[in-house]
C-alpha positions as CSV (number, residue, x, y, z in Angstrom):
1,M,-54.6,-24.5,18.5
2,I,-53.9,-24.9,14.8
3,E,-51.2,-22.6,13.4
4,A,-51.6,-20.9,10.0
5,P,-49.1,-22.1,7.4
6,R,-47.4,-18.7,7.3
7,D,-46.8,-18.8,11.0
8,R,-45.2,-22.2,10.7
9,Q,-43.0,-21.1,7.9
10,A,-41.9,-18.0,9.8
11,D,-41.2,-20.2,12.9
12,N,-39.2,-22.7,10.8
13,K,-37.2,-19.8,9.3
14,A,-36.5,-18.3,12.7
15,R,-35.4,-21.7,14.1
16,S,-33.1,-22.3,11.2
17,R,-31.5,-18.9,11.6
18,F,-31.1,-19.4,15.3
19,M,-29.4,-22.8,14.7
20,V,-27.0,-21.2,12.1
21,I,-26.1,-18.4,14.6
22,S,-25.5,-20.9,17.3
23,A,-23.4,-23.2,15.1
24,V,-21.2,-20.2,14.1
25,R,-20.7,-19.2,17.7
26,I,-19.9,-22.8,18.8
27,S,-17.4,-23.2,15.9
28,G,-15.7,-20.0,16.9
29,V,-15.3,-21.2,20.5
30,A,-13.9,-24.5,19.2
31,F,-11.4,-22.7,16.9
32,T,-10.3,-20.5,19.9
33,V,-9.8,-23.5,22.2
34,V,-7.7,-25.3,19.5
35,A,-5.7,-22.1,18.9
36,L,-5.0,-21.8,22.6
37,L,-3.9,-25.4,22.8
38,I,-1.5,-24.8,19.8
39,L,-0.2,-21.6,21.4
40,G,0.3,-23.3,24.7
41,D,2.4,-26.0,23.1
42,S,-0.1,-28.8,23.9
43,L,-0.6,-29.5,20.2
44,A,2.4,-30.0,18.0
45,L,1.3,-27.6,15.2
46,P,3.0,-24.4,13.9
47,R,2.4,-21.4,16.2
48,P,1.3,-19.1,13.2
49,L,-1.5,-21.6,12.7
50,G,-2.5,-21.0,16.3
51,W,-2.6,-17.2,15.8
52,V,-4.7,-17.5,12.7
53,L,-7.1,-19.9,14.4
54,L,-7.3,-17.6,17.4
55,A,-8.2,-14.6,15.2
56,V,-10.8,-16.6,13.1
57,G,-12.3,-18.1,16.3
58,L,-12.7,-14.8,18.0
59,V,-14.3,-13.2,15.0
60,D,-16.6,-16.3,14.6
61,A,-17.6,-16.3,18.3
62,L,-18.0,-12.6,18.9
63,I,-18.6,-10.7,15.7
64,A,-20.2,-13.0,13.1
65,P,-23.3,-13.9,15.2
66,Q,-24.1,-10.2,15.6
67,L,-23.6,-9.5,11.9
68,L,-25.9,-12.5,11.0
69,A,-28.5,-11.3,13.4
70,R,-28.4,-7.8,12.0
71,A,-28.6,-9.1,8.4
72,W,-31.6,-11.3,9.3
73,R,-33.4,-8.8,11.5
74,S,-37.1,-8.3,10.6
75,P,-37.9,-4.9,9.2
76,R,-39.6,-2.6,11.6
77,P,-43.3,-2.0,10.8
């Protein structure tokens, strides 16, 4: 079945947005893991950096994807 160009464009837009949301979530988890390594003294970096990375990572992993999804939500008909 051949898709209309508009359907393809909408599909590409949705895929791109999904990838951005996924990348934000994964980066948040990565920041959180690094922060926990710092706070657990497994990495020789300053502890305040660990707390900042933990806060940023949690916001990126838990809050930012929801905000992006809400901002990009299609309007209701």
